[in-house]
C-alpha positions in Angstrom: -15.3 -26.9 22.1 -11.7 -26.0 22.7 -10.5 -29.6 23.0 -10.3 -29.7 26.8 -13.7 -31.3 27.5 -12.4 -34.8 27.0 -12.7 -36.0 30.5 -8.9 -36.2 31.1 -9.1 -33.3 33.6 -5.5 -32.0 33.8 -3.9 -35.2 32.5 -3.2 -33.5 29.1 0.6 -33.2 28.9 2.6 -30.1 28.0 3.2 -31.2 24.4 -0.5 -31.9 23.8 -1.5 -28.5 25.3 1.0 -26.8 23.1 -0.3 -28.5 20.0 -3.8 -27.5 20.9 -2.7 -23.9 21.4 -0.9 -23.9 18.1 -4.1 -25.2 16.4 -6.1 -22.4 17.9 -3.5 -19.9 16.8 -3.4 -21.2 13.3 -7.1 -20.6 12.9 -6.4 -16.9 13.3 -3.1 -16.6 11.4 -4.7 -15.4 8.1 -6.5 -12.5 9.8 -3.4 -11.5 11.8 -1.3 -11.6 8.7 -3.8 -9.4 6.8 -3.9 -6.8 9.7 -0.1 -6.8 10.0 0.4 -6.5 6.2 -1.7 -3.4 6.0 0.0 -1.9 9.0 3.6 -2.6 7.9 3.3 -2.7 4.1 5.4 -5.9 3.7 4.6 -9.5 3.9 8.0 -10.4 5.3 7.5 -7.8 8.2 3.9 -9.0 8.6 5.1 -12.6 9.0 7.7 -11.4 11.6 4.9 -9.7 13.6 2.7 -12.7 13.4 5.5 -15.0 14.6 6.2 -12.6 17.5 2.5 -12.8 18.4 2.7 -16.6 18.5 5.8 -16.5 20.7 4.0 -14.3 23.2 1.0 -16.5 23.2 3.1 -19.7 23.6 4.8 -18.1 26.6 1.7 -17.0 28.3 -0.8 -19.7 27.2 -4.5 -19.0 26.7 -5.7 -19.6 30.2 -7.9 -16.7 31.2 -8.2 -15.4 27.6 -11.9 -15.2 27.0 -11.7 -13.7 23.5 -8.6 -15.2 21.8 -9.2 -13.4 18.5 -9.3 -10.0 20.1 -6.3 -10.8 22.3 -4.2 -11.9 19.3 -5.3 -8.8 17.2 -4.3 -6.5 20.1 -0.9 -8.2 20.5 -0.1 -8.2 16.8 -1.2 -4.5 16.6 1.1 -3.6 19.5 4.0 -5.5 17.8 3.3 -3.6 14.6 3.2 -0.3 16.4 6.5 -1.0 18.0 8.0 -1.9 14.6 6.6 1.3 13.0 8.1 3.4 15.8 11.5 1.8 15.6 14.1 4.0 14.0 15.4 1.1 11.9 12.0 0.4 10.4 11.1 4.0 9.8 14.4 4.7 8.0 13.9 1.8 5.5 13.4 3.0 2.0 9.7 3.7 1.7 9.9 6.6 -0.7 12.2 6.9 -3.7 15.2 4.8 -4.3 17.5 3.4 -7.0 16.4 2.0 -10.2 18.0 -1.3 -11.3 21.3 -0.6 -13.1 21.1 -0.1 -16.8 17.4 -0.7 -17.3 15.4 2.1 -15.6 12.8 -0.7 -15.1 11.2 -0.3 -11.7 9.1 -3.4 -12.3 12.2 -5.5 -12.0 12.1 -4.8 -8.3 8.8 -6.7 -7.9 10.5 -9.9 -7.0 7.7 -11.5 -4.9 4.8 -12.6 -7.2 2.7 -13.5 -4.1 3.0 -10.1 -2.6 2.4 -8.3 -5.9 -0.7 -10.4 -6.5 -2.0 -9.6 -3.0 -1.4 -5.9 -3.4 -3.2 -5.8 -6.7 -6.2 -7.8 -5.6 -6.8 -6.8 -2.1 -4.6 -4.2 -0.5 -3.7 -1.8 -3.3 -0.3 -0.3 -3.9 -1.7 3.2 -3.8 -3.2 2.6 -0.3 0.2 1.4 1.0 1.9 4.4 -0.4 -0.6 6.7 1.3 -0.4 4.7 4.6 3.4 5.2 4.6 2.8 8.9 5.0 0.9 8.4 8.3 2.5 8.5 11.7 2.7 5.1 13.5 -0.3 5.6 15.7 -2.4 7.1 12.9 -1.7 4.1 10.7 -2.6 1.6 13.4 -5.8 3.5 14.2 -6.9 3.9 10.6 -6.1 0.3 9.7 -7.9 -1.2 12.7 -11.0 1.0 12.5 -11.5 1.8 8.8 -10.3 -1.5 7.3 -11.2 -4.0 10.1 -14.0 -2.2 12.0 -12.3 -2.5 15.4 -14.1 -0.3 18.0 -12.3 2.9 19.1 -12.4 1.7 22.7 -10.3 -1.3 21.8 -7.9 0.7 19.6 -7.4 3.2 22.4 -5.8 0.5 24.6 -3.3 -0.2 21.8 -2.2 3.3 21.0 -2.5 4.3 24.7 -4.9 7.2 24.2 -8.5 7.9 25.2 -11.3 6.7 22.9 -12.1 10.3 22.0 -8.4 11.0 21.2 -8.2 7.8 19.2 -11.3 8.7 17.2 -9.7 12.1 16.3 -6.5 10.2 15.4 -8.3 8.0 13.0 -10.2 10.9 11.5 -7.0 12.8 10.9 -5.5 9.7 9.2 -8.7 9.2 7.1 -8.4 12.8 5.9 -4.8 12.2 4.8 -5.7 8.9 3.1 -8.7 10.3 1.2 -7.4 13.8 0.8 -9.6 16.9 0.8 -13.1 16.5 -0.6 -12.6 15.9 -4.3 -14.7 17.9 -6.8 -17.4 15.9 -8.3 -17.0 17.8 -11.6 -17.2 15.7 -14.7 -13.7 17.0 -15.5 -12.1 14.8 -12.7 -13.9 11.7 -13.9 -13.0 12.4 -17.5 -9.3 12.9 -16.6 -9.3 9.7 -14.7 -10.7 7.8 -17.7 -7.8 9.2 -19.8 -5.2 8.2 -17.2 -6.8 4.7 -16.9 -6.6 4.3 -20.7 -3.0 5.4 -20.7 -2.2 2.9 -17.9 -4.0 0.1 -19.6 -2.2 0.7 -22.9 1.1 1.0 -21.1 0.6 -2.3 -19.2 -0.3 -4.1 -22.5 2.6 -2.6 -24.4 0.1 -1.5 -27.0 1.7 1.0 -29.2 -1.4 1.9 -31.2 -3.5 2.4 -28.1 -0.8 4.6 -26.7 -0.7 6.7 -29.8 -4.5 7.1 -29.5 -4.3 8.4 -26.0 -1.2 10.6 -26.3 -1.4 14.1 -27.8 0.7 14.4 -31.0 2.9 17.0 -29.4 3.1 15.4 -25.9 6.1 16.2 -23.7 7.6 13.7 -21.2 9.9 15.2 -18.6 11.8 13.2 -16.0 14.1 13.6 -13.0 17.6 12.4 -13.5 17.0 9.6 -11.0 14.3 8.2 -13.3 16.7 8.0 -16.3 19.1 5.3 -17.4 20.5 3.9 -20.6 21.1 7.4 -22.0 17.5 8.4 -22.0 16.8 12.1 -22.4 15.4 14.2 -19.6 12.8 15.5 -22.1 11.1 13.7 -24.9 8.6 15.3 -27.4 6.2 13.7 -29.7 3.7 10.9 -29.4 5.7 8.3 -31.3 8.9 8.8 -29.2 7.0 8.8 -25.9 4.9 5.7 -26.9 8.0 3.7 -27.9 9.7 4.5 -24.6 6.6 3.5 -22.7 6.4 0.2 -24.5 10.1 -0.4 -23.7 9.4 0.2 -20.0 6.0 -1.4 -19.8 7.0 -3.5 -16.7 6.9 -0.2 -14.7 3.2 0.0 -15.6 2.5 -3.4 -14.1 3.4 -2.1 -10.7 1.7 1.3 -11.2 -1.6 2.4 -9.8 -3.8 5.5 -10.3 -4.0 8.0 -7.4 -4.7 11.7 -6.8 -1.5 13.6 -7.0 -1.7 17.2 -5.9 -5.4 17.0 -6.5 -5.3 15.5 -10.1 -5.4 11.9 -11.3 -1.8 10.6 -11.9 0.1 7.3 -11.5 2.2 5.9 -8.7 4.9 3.3 -9.6 5.2 1.4 -6.4 6.7 -2.1 -6.5 5.6 -4.0 -3.4 3.8 -0.8 -2.3 7.0 1.2 -2.0 6.8 4.5 -3.9 9.5 4.7 -6.5 8.1 7.1 -9.2 5.2 9.4 -9.5 3.8 10.4 -12.9 2.2 13.9 -12.7 -0.1 13.9 -15.8 -1.7 16.8 -17.6 -4.8 16.0 -19.6 -6.2 18.1 -22.4 -9.3 17.0 -24.2 -9.2 13.3 -24.6 -5.5 12.9 -24.5 -2.4 13.1 -22.3 -0.8 16.4 -23.1 2.3 16.0 -20.9 3.6 14.2 -17.9 6.5 14.4 -15.6 8.2 11.4 -14.0 9.3 12.3 -10.4 11.9 10.2 -8.8 13.7 12.6 -6.5 13.0 11.6 -2.9 12.5 15.1 -1.7 10.1 15.9 -4.5 8.2 12.7 -3.9 7.8 13.5 -0.2 6.5 16.9 -1.1 3.6 15.6 -3.2 0.1 15.4 -1.8 -1.0 11.9 -2.5 -4.4 10.4 -1.7 -6.7 7.7 -3.0 -8.9 8.4 -6.0 -12.5 8.8 -4.8 -14.9 5.9 -5.7 -17.7 6.8 -8.0 -19.8 5.5 -10.8 -16.8 4.9 -13.0 -15.7 2.3 -10.5 -19.0 0.4 -10.8 
C-alpha cells in the first residue's frame, strides 16, 4: 500500500522515490504541526520544526521505518526539545513586553489571524502561557502524554530518562498546569461567572453590560508598563473604568480566563505570549477592583494555572 508494489522492483528512480516519500510525509504534516505548535507556542517555530523533520527524513529515507508516524513524532519532538533548550529560543520574549506606542492596545500585536483563530479554537492562550512556565523536558512530556496520549516508554526515549522518571516529569508538569486542587466551593464558580461576564462585555465593547458588572465604586490600578496615552495609574468609578475598557476592547479579544494566585482572573496573551494579567476582586455579583500587571518580574511571580472544568463549562 505504500506505492512500491507496482512490479517495477527497484527500477523506481530517485525522483519518484522522493516524491513518494514527500507524499507519505505530507499525510502526517498536520499532526506534526499540531504537536510542535503546542510545544513551541508559535506557528512559525512549529513550521520550522516540521521542516527540519522533513529534511531529516529526506536524508535518511524511510527504509527500515516500520512506524513512520511514530518515527516522525519522535523526530519533531526532539527538534522541539532542542529548540526549547536553546538559549536563543528561551530568551525570546514570552512574558511581558512593550505595548504598541501610543495606544496601550495589546490586541494590535495579534498580527496573525490564522494563529489567533487556532489559539482560540483549539490550543488556548491560557494553556500556552502556562506551558511557557514549564521546563523544556516537562513541556515535551506533558504535551506528548496529556495532549496526544503518547506512552511514557516512547516519551522516555525523547527526553532521555527512564519511563518512571518520565512519568514523574509529566506529573510535575501537570501539577503546574492545573495548579493545586481548586476548591469546589460555589464561590469559585460564582467568581468565574462574574469574570466571564466582564470579559464578554469587554470584548463586545458593551458599555451598558460593563456598567452592570462593575461595582459603582470600582478601582482599576495598573503598572506603569500597562499605561500609555496619559492614562492614570488609578481610575475610580464604574463609568470611567467602563469607558476605558471600551476604548481598549481589542485587548479583551486576546484575553482568556485563568486562575491567577488561586482566583479567577484574565490573561492578555496575543499569540499566547503573556503581556498583561488582570488580578480581579469580586464582591457580590460585581467586579469590585482589578489590577493590571505588566511588569515582567511581577508577571513571573504570579501563580498561573488553568481554570478547572466543571458544570459551568457544559
